[in-house]
MOPAC internal coordinates of N, CA, C and O (Angstrom, degrees):
PM7 1SCF
backbone

  N    0.0000 0     0.00 0     0.00 0    0    0    0
  C    1.4525 1     0.00 0     0.00 0    1    0    0
  C    1.5306 1   109.82 1     0.00 0    2    1    0
  O    1.2310 1   121.00 1   -23.42 1    3    2    1
  N    1.3021 1   115.69 1   156.58 1    3    2    1
  C    1.4610 1   121.43 1  -178.75 1    5    3    2
  C    1.5216 1   113.67 1   -64.90 1    6    5    3
  O    1.2310 1   120.03 1   154.33 1    7    6    5
  N    1.3221 1   117.55 1   -25.67 1    7    6    5
  C    1.4608 1   120.76 1  -177.59 1    9    7    6
  C    1.5212 1   111.85 1   -55.58 1   10    9    7
  O    1.2310 1   120.94 1   146.95 1   11   10    9
  N    1.3086 1   115.80 1   -33.05 1   11   10    9
  C    1.4579 1   121.56 1  -176.71 1   13   11   10
  C    1.5221 1   112.90 1   -66.97 1   14   13   11
  O    1.2310 1   119.85 1   159.59 1   15   14   13
  N    1.3098 1   117.89 1   -20.41 1   15   14   13
  C    1.4548 1   121.45 1  -177.12 1   17   15   14
  C    1.5256 1   113.18 1   -84.36 1   18   17   15
  O    1.2310 1   120.27 1   167.13 1   19   18   17
  N    1.3122 1   117.09 1   -12.87 1   19   18   17
  C    1.4597 1   120.93 1   179.23 1   21   19   18
  C    1.5151 1   109.42 1   -97.58 1   22   21   19
  O    1.2310 1   120.87 1   -43.15 1   23   22   21
  N    1.3402 1   115.95 1   136.85 1   23   22   21
  C    1.4582 1   119.03 1   173.24 1   25   23   22
  C    1.5324 1   108.15 1  -108.09 1   26   25   23
  O    1.2310 1   120.64 1     1.32 1   27   26   25
  N    1.2952 1   116.38 1  -178.68 1   27   26   25
  C    1.4693 1   121.49 1  -175.15 1   29   27   26
  C    1.5343 1   113.11 1   -63.36 1   30   29   27
  O    1.2310 1   119.84 1   159.85 1   31   30   29
  N    1.3339 1   117.91 1   -20.15 1   31   30   29
  C    1.4632 1   119.66 1  -178.03 1   33   31   30
  C    1.5297 1   112.11 1   -65.97 1   34   33   31
  O    1.2310 1   120.10 1   159.46 1   35   34   33
  N    1.3256 1   117.42 1   -20.54 1   35   34   33
  C    1.4592 1   120.03 1   178.89 1   37   35   34
  C    1.5334 1   110.85 1   -63.05 1   38   37   35
  O    1.2310 1   120.24 1   154.57 1   39   38   37
  N    1.3375 1   117.14 1   -25.43 1   39   38   37
  C    1.4543 1   121.23 1  -179.50 1   41   39   38
  C    1.5298 1   112.65 1   -88.63 1   42   41   39
  O    1.2310 1   120.03 1   170.91 1   43   42   41
  N    1.3238 1   117.55 1    -9.09 1   43   42   41
  C    1.4579 1   121.98 1  -179.94 1   45   43   42
  C    1.5266 1   109.97 1   -86.04 1   46   45   43
  O    1.2310 1   120.87 1   -49.86 1   47   46   45
  N    1.3148 1   115.95 1   130.14 1   47   46   45
  C    1.4617 1   120.92 1   177.66 1   49   47   46
  C    1.5157 1   109.55 1   -76.93 1   50   49   47
  O    1.2310 1   120.65 1   -39.24 1   51   50   49
  N    1.3028 1   116.36 1   140.76 1   51   50   49
  C    1.4552 1   121.18 1   174.12 1   53   51   50
  C    1.5228 1   108.77 1  -130.06 1   54   53   51
  O    1.2310 1   120.28 1     5.05 1   55   54   53
  N    1.3163 1   117.06 1  -174.95 1   55   54   53
  C    1.4691 1   120.28 1  -174.61 1   57   55   54
  C    1.5251 1   112.84 1   -64.15 1   58   57   55
  O    1.2310 1   120.02 1   161.46 1   59   58   57
  N    1.3224 1   117.57 1   -18.54 1   59   58   57
  C    1.4630 1   121.00 1   179.58 1   61   59   58
  C    1.5320 1   112.83 1   -86.39 1   62   61   59
  O    1.2310 1   120.28 1   173.30 1   63   62   61
  N    1.3161 1   117.07 1    -6.70 1   63   62   61
  C    1.4592 1   121.45 1  -178.62 1   65   63   62
  C    1.5274 1   113.38 1   -96.42 1   66   65   63
  O    1.2310 1   120.29 1  -168.52 1   67   66   65
  N    1.3136 1   117.05 1    11.48 1   67   66   65
  C    1.4652 1   120.60 1  -179.95 1   69   67   66
  C    1.5287 1   109.80 1  -112.33 1   70   69   67
  O    1.2310 1   121.53 1   -27.65 1   71   70   69
  N    1.3123 1   114.67 1   152.35 1   71   70   69
  C    1.4698 1   122.24 1   177.49 1   73   71   70
  C    1.5269 1   112.86 1    54.93 1   74   73   71
  O    1.2310 1   120.89 1  -138.52 1   75   74   73
  N    1.3223 1   115.90 1    41.48 1   75   74   73
  C    1.4678 1   120.81 1   175.95 1   77   75   74
  C    1.5211 1   109.24 1   -86.04 1   78   77   75
  O    1.2310 1   120.00 1   -28.15 1   79   78   77
  N    1.3285 1   117.60 1   151.85 1   79   78   77
  C    1.4665 1   119.55 1   171.80 1   81   79   78
  C    1.5238 1   109.02 1   -57.00 1   82   81   79
  O    1.2310 1   120.31 1   -35.74 1   83   82   81
  N    1.3098 1   117.01 1   144.26 1   83   82   81
  C    1.4634 1   121.79 1  -173.68 1   85   83   82
  C    1.5254 1   112.03 1   -57.98 1   86   85   83
  O    1.2310 1   119.63 1   141.51 1   87   86   85
  N    1.3237 1   118.32 1   -38.49 1   87   86   85
  C    1.4669 1   120.32 1  -179.28 1   89   87   86
  C    1.5277 1   110.97 1   -64.42 1   90   89   87
  O    1.2310 1   120.09 1   142.65 1   91   90   89
  N    1.3219 1   117.44 1   -37.35 1   91   90   89
  C    1.4573 1   121.64 1   178.41 1   93   91   90
  C    1.5273 1   110.47 1   -72.28 1   94   93   91
  O    1.2310 1   120.60 1   137.02 1   95   94   93
  N    1.3018 1   116.46 1   -42.98 1   95   94   93
  C    1.4600 1   121.24 1   177.73 1   97   95   94
  C    1.5301 1   110.81 1   -58.51 1   98   97   95
  O    1.2310 1   120.40 1   135.88 1   99   98   97
  N    1.3223 1   116.84 1   -44.12 1   99   98   97
  C    1.4704 1   120.68 1   179.55 1  101   99   98
  C    1.5264 1   111.79 1   -63.55 1  102  101   99
  O    1.2310 1   120.42 1   137.48 1  103  102  101
  N    1.3230 1   116.80 1   -42.52 1  103  102  101
  C    1.4693 1   120.07 1   179.31 1  105  103  102
  C    1.5270 1   111.26 1   -64.76 1  106  105  103
  O    1.2310 1   119.95 1   140.84 1  107  106  105
  N    1.3247 1   117.70 1   -39.16 1  107  106  105
  C    1.4618 1   121.13 1   177.81 1  109  107  106
  C    1.5232 1   110.34 1   -65.17 1  110  109  107
  O    1.2310 1   120.35 1   137.25 1  111  110  109
  N    1.3168 1   116.94 1   -42.75 1  111  110  109
  C    1.4665 1   120.33 1   179.09 1  113  111  110
  C    1.5280 1   111.07 1   -61.66 1  114  113  111
  O    1.2310 1   120.16 1   138.97 1  115  114  113
  N    1.3305 1   117.30 1   -41.03 1  115  114  113
  C    1.4708 1   120.67 1   177.61 1  117  115  114
  C    1.5238 1   110.88 1   -64.51 1  118  117  115
  O    1.2310 1   120.28 1   140.23 1  119  118  117
  N    1.3286 1   117.08 1   -39.77 1  119  118  117
  C    1.4544 1   120.98 1   177.93 1  121  119  118
  C    1.5246 1   110.61 1   -62.62 1  122  121  119
  O    1.2310 1   120.12 1   136.03 1  123  122  121
  N    1.3240 1   117.38 1   -43.97 1  123  122  121
  C    1.4588 1   120.39 1  -179.60 1  125  123  122
  C    1.5258 1   111.60 1   -62.67 1  126  125  123
  O    1.2310 1   120.39 1   141.83 1  127  126  125
  N    1.3184 1   116.86 1   -38.17 1  127  126  125
  C    1.4716 1   120.53 1   175.36 1  129  127  126
  C    1.5295 1   109.05 1   -64.35 1  130  129  127
  O    1.2310 1   120.46 1   137.75 1  131  130  129
  N    1.3138 1   116.73 1   -42.25 1  131  130  129
  C    1.4601 1   121.01 1   178.82 1  133  131  130
  C    1.5184 1   112.56 1   -61.67 1  134  133  131
  O    1.2310 1   120.56 1   139.11 1  135  134  133
  N    1.3261 1   116.54 1   -40.89 1  135  134  133
  C    1.4698 1   120.52 1   177.54 1  137  135  134
  C    1.5260 1   109.47 1   -63.79 1  138  137  135
  O    1.2310 1   120.98 1   132.46 1  139  138  137
  N    1.3135 1   115.72 1   -47.54 1  139  138  137
  C    1.4674 1   120.63 1  -178.35 1  141  139  138
  C    1.5270 1   111.36 1   -61.92 1  142  141  139
  O    1.2310 1   120.60 1   138.34 1  143  142  141
  N    1.3297 1   116.47 1   -41.66 1  143  142  141
  C    1.4660 1   121.31 1  -177.49 1  145  143  142
  C    1.5309 1   113.17 1   -86.14 1  146  145  143
  O    1.2310 1   120.43 1   179.99 1  147  146  145
  N    1.3365 1   116.77 1    -0.01 1  147  146  145
  C    1.4613 1   122.28 1  -179.31 1  149  147  146
  C    1.5356 1   111.12 1    56.89 1  150  149  147
  O    1.2310 1   121.29 1  -132.03 1  151  150  149
  N    1.3085 1   115.14 1    47.97 1  151  150  149
  C    1.4617 1   122.40 1  -178.04 1  153  151  150
  C    1.5295 1   111.09 1   -62.99 1  154  153  151
  O    1.2310 1   121.15 1   -34.97 1  155  154  153
  N    1.3197 1   115.41 1   145.03 1  155  154  153
  C    1.4595 1   120.69 1   175.20 1  157  155  154
  C    1.5346 1   111.11 1   -80.45 1  158  157  155
  O    1.2310 1   120.49 1   173.60 1  159  158  157
  N    1.3120 1   116.68 1    -6.40 1  159  158  157
  C    1.4735 1   122.05 1  -179.79 1  161  159  158
  C    1.5242 1   112.26 1  -102.21 1  162  161  159
  O    1.2310 1   120.13 1  -160.49 1  163  162  161
  N    1.3179 1   117.35 1    19.51 1  163  162  161
  C    1.4513 1   121.63 1  -175.12 1  165  163  162
  C    1.5302 1   112.57 1   -58.65 1  166  165  163
  O    1.2310 1   120.07 1   141.72 1  167  166  165
  N    1.3238 1   117.47 1   -38.28 1  167  166  165
  C    1.4645 1   120.21 1   179.22 1  169  167  166
  C    1.5245 1   111.17 1   -62.55 1  170  169  167
  O    1.2310 1   120.13 1   141.63 1  171  170  169
  N    1.3204 1   117.37 1   -38.37 1  171  170  169
  C    1.4700 1   121.49 1   177.66 1  173  171  170
  C    1.5291 1   110.82 1   -67.19 1  174  173  171
  O    1.2310 1   120.91 1   140.02 1  175  174  173
  N    1.3271 1   115.87 1   -39.98 1  175  174  173
  C    1.4639 1   120.42 1   178.89 1  177  175  174
  C    1.5249 1   110.77 1   -65.12 1  178  177  175
  O    1.2310 1   120.49 1   140.27 1  179  178  177
  N    1.3325 1   116.68 1   -39.73 1  179  178  177
  C    1.4611 1   120.53 1   177.38 1  181  179  178
  C    1.5252 1   110.88 1   -64.91 1  182  181  179
  O    1.2310 1   120.20 1   141.39 1  183  182  181
  N    1.3250 1   117.23 1   -38.61 1  183  182  181
  C    1.4649 1   120.99 1   176.90 1  185  183  182
  C    1.5322 1   111.05 1   -62.65 1  186  185  183
  O    1.2310 1   120.50 1   140.67 1  187  186  185
  N    1.3365 1   116.65 1   -39.33 1  187  186  185
  C    1.4698 1   120.76 1   177.60 1  189  187  186
  C    1.5195 1   110.80 1   -62.86 1  190  189  187
  O    1.2310 1   120.78 1   135.24 1  191  190  189
  N    1.3317 1   116.12 1   -44.76 1  191  190  189
  C    1.4668 1   120.35 1   179.20 1  193  191  190
  C    1.5196 1   110.13 1   -63.43 1  194  193  191
  O    1.2310 1   120.32 1   135.61 1  195  194  193
  N    1.3167 1   117.00 1   -44.39 1  195  194  193
  C    1.4649 1   120.67 1   179.82 1  197  195  194
  C    1.5271 1   110.83 1   -60.68 1  198  197  195
  O    1.2310 1   120.14 1   136.06 1  199  198  197
  N    1.3149 1   117.33 1   -43.94 1  199  198  197
  C    1.4653 1   120.69 1   177.36 1  201  199  198
  C    1.5129 1   111.99 1   -62.15 1  202  201  199
  O    1.2310 1   120.23 1   140.25 1  203  202  201
  N    1.3178 1   117.17 1   -39.75 1  203  202  201
  C    1.4631 1   120.99 1   179.39 1  205  203  202
  C    1.5243 1   111.44 1   -68.95 1  206  205  203
  O    1.2310 1   120.51 1   141.98 1  207  206  205
  N    1.3318 1   116.62 1   -38.02 1  207  206  205
  C    1.4661 1   119.90 1   176.13 1  209  207  206
  C    1.5225 1   109.57 1   -62.66 1  210  209  207
  O    1.2310 1   120.43 1   132.29 1  211  210  209
  N    1.3300 1   116.78 1   -47.71 1  211  210  209
  C    1.4679 1   120.79 1  -179.89 1  213  211  210
  C    1.5176 1   111.26 1   -60.73 1  214  213  211
  O    1.2310 1   120.07 1   137.80 1  215  214  213
  N    1.3163 1   117.48 1   -42.20 1  215  214  213
  C    1.4654 1   121.90 1   179.16 1  217  215  214
  C    1.5226 1   110.97 1   -63.85 1  218  217  215
  O    1.2310 1   120.72 1   134.61 1  219  218  217
  N    1.3329 1   116.23 1   -45.39 1  219  218  217
  C    1.4686 1   120.18 1  -179.82 1  221  219  218
  C    1.5237 1   110.76 1   -63.15 1  222  221  219
  O    1.2310 1   120.19 1   141.24 1  223  222  221
  N    1.3196 1   117.24 1   -38.76 1  223  222  221
  C    1.4626 1   120.27 1   178.29 1  225  223  222
  C    1.5251 1   111.21 1   -67.80 1  226  225  223
  O    1.2310 1   120.03 1   134.69 1  227  226  225
  N    1.3216 1   117.55 1   -45.31 1  227  226  225
  C    1.4685 1   121.29 1  -179.70 1  229  227  226
  C    1.5238 1   112.12 1   -62.98 1  230  229  227
  O    1.2310 1   120.78 1   147.96 1  231  230  229
  N    1.3186 1   116.12 1   -32.04 1  231  230  229
  C    1.4680 1   120.97 1   179.31 1  233  231  230
  C    1.5246 1   112.40 1   -88.67 1  234  233  231
  O    1.2310 1   120.33 1  -170.87 1  235  234  233
  N    1.3382 1   116.97 1     9.13 1  235  234  233
  C    1.4718 1   123.43 1  -179.97 1  237  235  234
  C    1.5232 1   113.08 1    57.67 1  238  237  235
  O    1.2310 1   120.74 1  -145.78 1  239  238  237
  N    1.3331 1   116.20 1    34.22 1  239  238  237
  C    1.4621 1   120.91 1   175.61 1  241  239  238
  C    1.5262 1   111.12 1   -89.54 1  242  241  239
  O    1.2310 1   120.85 1   157.61 1  243  242  241
  N    1.3348 1   115.97 1   -22.39 1  243  242  241
  C    1.4608 1   122.72 1   172.65 1  245  243  242
  C    1.5287 1   107.80 1  -139.15 1  246  245  243
  O    1.2310 1   120.72 1   -24.19 1  247  246  245
  N    1.3228 1   116.22 1   155.81 1  247  246  245
  C    1.4664 1   120.85 1  -178.90 1  249  247  246
  C    1.5292 1   110.86 1   -79.06 1  250  249  247
  O    1.2310 1   121.12 1   -12.83 1  251  250  249
  N    1.3145 1   115.45 1   167.17 1  251  250  249
  C    1.4714 1   120.85 1   177.05 1  253  251  250
  C    1.5274 1   110.33 1   -62.19 1  254  253  251
  O    1.2310 1   120.25 1   140.76 1  255  254  253
  N    1.3245 1   117.13 1   -39.24 1  255  254  253
  C    1.4664 1   121.51 1   178.14 1  257  255  254
  C    1.5281 1   110.47 1   -63.46 1  258  257  255
  O    1.2310 1   121.09 1   135.76 1  259  258  257
  N    1.3161 1   115.51 1   -44.24 1  259  258  257
  C    1.4621 1   122.45 1   178.79 1  261  259  258
  C    1.5309 1   109.15 1   -60.32 1  262  261  259
  O    1.2310 1   120.47 1   131.62 1  263  262  261
  N    1.3154 1   116.70 1   -48.38 1  263  262  261
  C    1.4649 1   122.06 1  -179.81 1  265  263  262
  C    1.5234 1   111.27 1   -60.68 1  266  265  263
  O    1.2310 1   120.42 1   136.94 1  267  266  265
  N    1.3209 1   116.80 1   -43.06 1  267  266  265
  C    1.4598 1   121.16 1  -179.77 1  269  267  266
  C    1.5302 1   110.89 1   -61.19 1  270  269  267
  O    1.2310 1   120.48 1   135.81 1  271  270  269
  N    1.3164 1   116.69 1   -44.19 1  271  270  269
  C    1.4640 1   120.23 1   178.90 1  273  271  270
  C    1.5280 1   110.86 1   -62.51 1  274  273  271
  O    1.2310 1   120.05 1   134.53 1  275  274  273
  N    1.3261 1   117.50 1   -45.47 1  275  274  273
  C    1.4624 1   121.08 1  -179.28 1  277  275  274
  C    1.5331 1   111.33 1   -64.07 1  278  277  275
  O    1.2310 1   120.19 1   141.64 1  279  278  277
  N    1.3320 1   117.24 1   -38.36 1  279  278  277
  C    1.4729 1   120.52 1   177.85 1  281  279  278
  C    1.5326 1   110.91 1   -62.12 1  282  281  279
  O    1.2310 1   120.99 1   137.84 1  283  282  281
  N    1.3270 1   115.71 1   -42.16 1  283  282  281
  C    1.4649 1   119.41 1   179.73 1  285  283  282
  C    1.5189 1   111.30 1   -67.13 1  286  285  283
  O    1.2310 1   120.36 1   137.36 1  287  286  285
  N    1.3295 1   116.91 1   -42.64 1  287  286  285
  C    1.4544 1   121.20 1  -174.94 1  289  287  286
  C    1.5240 1   112.56 1   -72.35 1  290  289  287
  O    1.2310 1   120.20 1   133.86 1  291  290  289
  N    1.3216 1   117.22 1   -46.14 1  291  290  289
  C    1.4630 1   120.71 1  -171.56 1  293  291  290
  C    1.5219 1   115.27 1  -102.93 1  294  293  291
  O    1.2310 1   120.05 1   160.04 1  295  294  293
  N    1.3276 1   117.51 1   -19.96 1  295  294  293
  C    1.4687 1   119.55 1  -175.50 1  297  295  294
  C    1.5244 1   112.41 1  -117.75 1  298  297  295
  O    1.2310 1   120.97 1  -177.24 1  299  298  297
  N    1.3279 1   115.74 1     2.76 1  299  298  297
  C    1.4549 1   121.95 1   177.76 1  301  299  298
  C    1.5242 1   112.52 1    58.38 1  302  301  299
  O    1.2310 1   120.68 1  -148.88 1  303  302  301
  N    1.3313 1   116.31 1    31.12 1  303  302  301
  C    1.4595 1   121.82 1   178.03 1  305  303  302
  C    1.5248 1   107.83 1   -87.60 1  306  305  303
  O    1.2310 1   120.73 1   -57.11 1  307  306  305
  N    1.2994 1   116.22 1   122.89 1  307  306  305
  C    1.4654 1   121.26 1  -179.38 1  309  307  306
  C    1.5246 1   109.90 1   -75.47 1  310  309  307
  O    1.2310 1   121.28 1   -30.63 1  311  310  309
  N    1.3173 1   115.16 1   149.37 1  311  310  309
  C    1.4562 1   121.78 1   176.82 1  313  311  310
  C    1.5282 1   108.25 1   -75.08 1  314  313  311
  O    1.2310 1   120.55 1   -45.17 1  315  314  313
  N    1.3074 1   116.55 1   134.83 1  315  314  313
  C    1.4773 1   119.78 1   179.65 1  317  315  314
  C    1.4859 1   110.92 1   -89.38 1  318  317  315
  O    1.2310 1   120.10 1   180.00 1  319  318  317

């Protein structure tokens, strides 16, 4: 299951977790609840977060660096 791929650091706030667009913040909060509750819909929640990150980046609400960090932390996307 996907839960095994997340460690406790996913719940720790860092400098990239502040001043996020509300839609992205809400999706991240739902994902964190899903991880904690071991939801069977975790893959769908990760897709929502990824879409919100991409949207925020395309709309210049967050930087490319910011988006890359969030993708790695919450969507398990490796840096290329």
